C-alpha positions as CSV (number, residue, x, y, z in Angstrom):
1,M,-12.7,-24.8,-14.0
2,R,-10.3,-24.4,-16.8
3,L,-11.3,-20.6,-17.1
4,L,-11.0,-20.2,-13.4
5,R,-7.7,-21.3,-13.6
6,P,-5.8,-18.6,-16.1
7,L,-7.9,-15.9,-13.9
8,S,-7.0,-17.4,-10.7
9,I,-3.1,-17.3,-12.2
10,G,-3.9,-13.8,-14.0
11,A,-5.4,-12.3,-11.0
12,A,-2.7,-13.4,-8.7
13,L,0.2,-11.7,-10.5
14,I,-1.9,-9.1,-10.6
15,L,-2.3,-9.1,-7.0
16,T,1.2,-9.9,-6.2
17,C,3.0,-7.8,-7.9
18,S,0.9,-4.4,-7.2
19,S,2.7,-3.7,-3.7
20,A,3.1,-0.5,-5.1
21,A,-0.4,-0.3,-4.5
22,F,0.3,0.8,-0.9
23,A,3.3,3.1,-1.2
24,Q,2.9,5.9,0.4
25,T,2.3,8.3,-2.4
26,A,-0.8,10.0,-2.3
27,P,-3.3,8.9,-5.0
28,K,-3.3,10.7,-7.5
29,P,-6.4,13.2,-8.2
30,A,-8.9,11.8,-10.4
31,E,-9.2,13.3,-14.1
32,P,-12.2,14.8,-15.4
33,A,-14.6,12.5,-17.3
34,L,-14.2,14.9,-20.8
35,T,-15.1,12.1,-23.1
36,A,-18.3,9.5,-23.1
37,P,-17.8,6.4,-21.4
38,V,-15.7,3.5,-23.5
39,L,-18.1,1.2,-23.2
40,F,-16.6,-2.8,-23.1
41,P,-16.7,-4.8,-26.1
42,V,-19.0,-8.0,-26.1
43,E,-16.4,-10.1,-28.1
44,A,-13.4,-8.8,-25.7
45,K,-12.1,-12.2,-24.1
46,F,-9.7,-9.9,-22.0
47,A,-9.7,-7.5,-19.8
48,F,-7.0,-5.5,-17.9
49,L,-7.0,-4.3,-14.2
50,D,-5.5,-1.5,-12.6
51,F,-5.1,-2.5,-9.7
52,Q,-3.1,0.6,-8.4
53,R,-6.3,2.3,-9.1
54,V,-8.3,0.5,-7.5
55,A,-6.1,0.9,-4.2
56,S,-6.1,4.4,-4.5
57,D,-9.9,5.0,-6.0
58,S,-12.1,2.6,-4.1
59,V,-13.1,3.4,0.0
60,S,-11.4,-0.2,0.9
61,G,-7.9,1.1,-0.5
62,K,-8.3,4.4,1.0
63,L,-8.9,3.5,3.7
64,S,-6.1,1.2,4.2
65,T,-3.7,3.2,2.6
66,R,-4.5,6.4,5.8
67,I,-4.3,3.6,8.3
68,L,-0.6,2.9,6.9
69,Q,-0.1,6.4,6.8
70,E,-1.5,6.9,10.8
71,L,1.2,4.1,11.7
72,R,3.7,5.7,10.0
73,T,3.0,8.7,11.0
74,K,2.4,7.3,14.6
75,K,6.2,5.4,14.5
76,I,7.7,8.6,13.6
77,T,6.1,10.4,15.9
78,E,7.8,8.3,18.6
79,I,11.4,8.2,17.0
80,E,11.5,12.0,16.9
81,A,10.5,12.0,20.4
82,Q,13.3,10.0,21.4
83,T,15.7,11.4,19.3
84,K,15.0,15.2,20.9
85,E,15.5,13.3,23.8
86,L,19.4,12.1,22.5
87,Q,19.2,15.6,21.4
88,A,19.5,16.9,24.7
89,M,21.8,14.6,26.4
90,T,24.4,15.1,23.7
91,S,24.1,19.0,24.9
92,R,24.9,18.4,28.3
93,L,27.5,16.2,27.2
94,D,29.1,19.4,24.9
95,A,28.6,21.4,27.1
96,G,32.0,20.0,29.4
97,V,30.0,20.8,32.8
98,L,29.9,17.3,34.0
99,S,32.9,15.8,35.2
100,G,33.3,11.6,36.9
101,A,30.7,9.7,37.6
102,A,27.9,11.8,35.8
103,L,30.0,12.7,32.8
104,A,30.4,8.9,32.6
105,Q,27.1,7.6,33.6
106,L,25.0,10.2,30.8
107,T,27.9,8.9,28.1
108,K,26.5,5.2,29.2
109,D,22.8,7.0,28.6
110,V,23.7,8.7,25.1
111,D,25.3,5.3,23.9
112,R,21.8,2.8,25.4
113,L,19.2,5.8,23.4
114,Q,21.4,6.0,20.5
115,R,21.3,1.7,20.6
116,Q,17.2,2.0,21.5
117,I,16.6,4.7,18.6
118,Q,17.8,2.4,16.2
119,F,16.2,-0.6,17.8
120,S,12.9,1.7,17.1
121,E,13.6,2.7,13.7
122,Q,14.2,-0.8,12.4
123,N,11.9,-2.2,14.5
124,A,8.8,0.6,13.2
125,Q,9.9,-0.1,9.8
126,A,9.2,-3.9,10.0
127,E,5.9,-3.0,11.9
128,I,5.1,-0.8,9.0
129,Q,5.6,-4.0,6.1
130,Q,4.1,-6.8,8.1
131,T,0.6,-4.2,8.1
132,Q,1.8,-3.3,4.8
133,H,1.4,-7.0,3.8
134,E,-1.3,-7.8,5.5
135,L,-3.9,-4.8,4.5
136,R,-2.5,-5.4,0.7
137,G,-3.6,-9.3,1.7
138,S,-6.8,-8.1,3.4
139,F,-7.3,-5.5,0.0
140,E,-6.3,-8.9,-2.4
141,K,-9.0,-10.8,-1.0
142,Q,-11.9,-8.4,-1.5
143,V,-10.3,-7.4,-5.2
144,L,-10.0,-10.9,-6.1
145,P,-13.9,-12.1,-6.1
146,V,-15.1,-9.2,-7.5
147,V,-12.6,-9.7,-10.7
148,E,-13.5,-13.5,-10.8
149,E,-17.4,-12.2,-10.8
150,I,-16.5,-9.1,-13.7
151,A,-14.9,-12.3,-15.7
152,K,-17.5,-14.7,-15.4
153,E,-20.7,-12.6,-16.3
154,K,-18.2,-11.1,-19.2
155,G,-16.8,-14.4,-20.2
156,L,-13.3,-13.7,-19.9
157,Y,-10.0,-15.7,-20.6
158,A,-8.0,-14.1,-18.7
159,V,-7.6,-10.6,-16.7
160,F,-4.2,-9.1,-16.9
161,G,-2.9,-6.3,-14.8
162,A,-2.3,-3.2,-16.8
163,D,-0.1,-1.3,-14.3
164,L,2.1,-4.5,-14.1
165,G,4.1,-2.5,-17.5
166,I,4.2,-5.6,-19.4
167,A,1.4,-4.5,-22.5
168,L,2.6,-1.5,-24.7
169,Y,-0.7,-0.8,-25.5
170,I,-4.2,-1.5,-23.8
171,D,-8.0,-0.5,-25.2
172,P,-9.1,2.0,-22.5
173,A,-12.9,-0.4,-22.9
174,L,-10.8,-3.0,-21.8
175,D,-9.9,-1.6,-18.6
176,I,-12.7,-3.2,-16.3
177,S,-10.7,-1.4,-13.2
178,G,-14.1,1.2,-12.5
179,E,-16.5,-1.6,-12.3
180,V,-14.1,-3.0,-10.0
181,I,-14.2,-0.1,-8.0
182,K,-17.6,0.2,-8.1
183,R,-18.7,-3.4,-7.0
184,L,-15.8,-3.3,-4.0
185,D,-17.3,0.1,-3.0
186,A,-21.2,-1.5,-2.9
187,Q,-19.7,-4.6,-0.8
188,P,-21.6,-3.9,2.7
189,K,-18.4,-3.1,4.9
190,K,-17.0,-5.7,7.6
């Protein structure tokens, strides 16, 4: 159990600090392998995981990114439709053809639609953040057992996040990201 506690803390740190993993940036293209793969040193007691890479290169990470992007696109489309309606109302208002009750009603409608657009934007942002949080949590629940399994198999004391920006140098042989991706992708789909 002592071995799992540092691993769990390290993995939790990796997973908690990985919010950028599902950010809206497109995944970086895989670099062609020009050299032979580096073997993990048998005597190593620590390893590193590039969570960003796991999120962008694994099938489940790509799925989460796609779901989030589709939600963003849907919300943007909805808000753009409201904005077009507002522009049409504003054009009628600026035309100066209306007077009296019609002008007052259109002014109220413009104000109401502006508030509605603002509410829609805030609501969309909250929904996207909530979905991102849920997807990240679900993905972390998939990754953590794989990391723990690899750590146990290799007799590791801890697994650190390579993408956290703390280490000044990491031997590529200590990176277990590729192995985590392979095992995640090999898991049965739920």
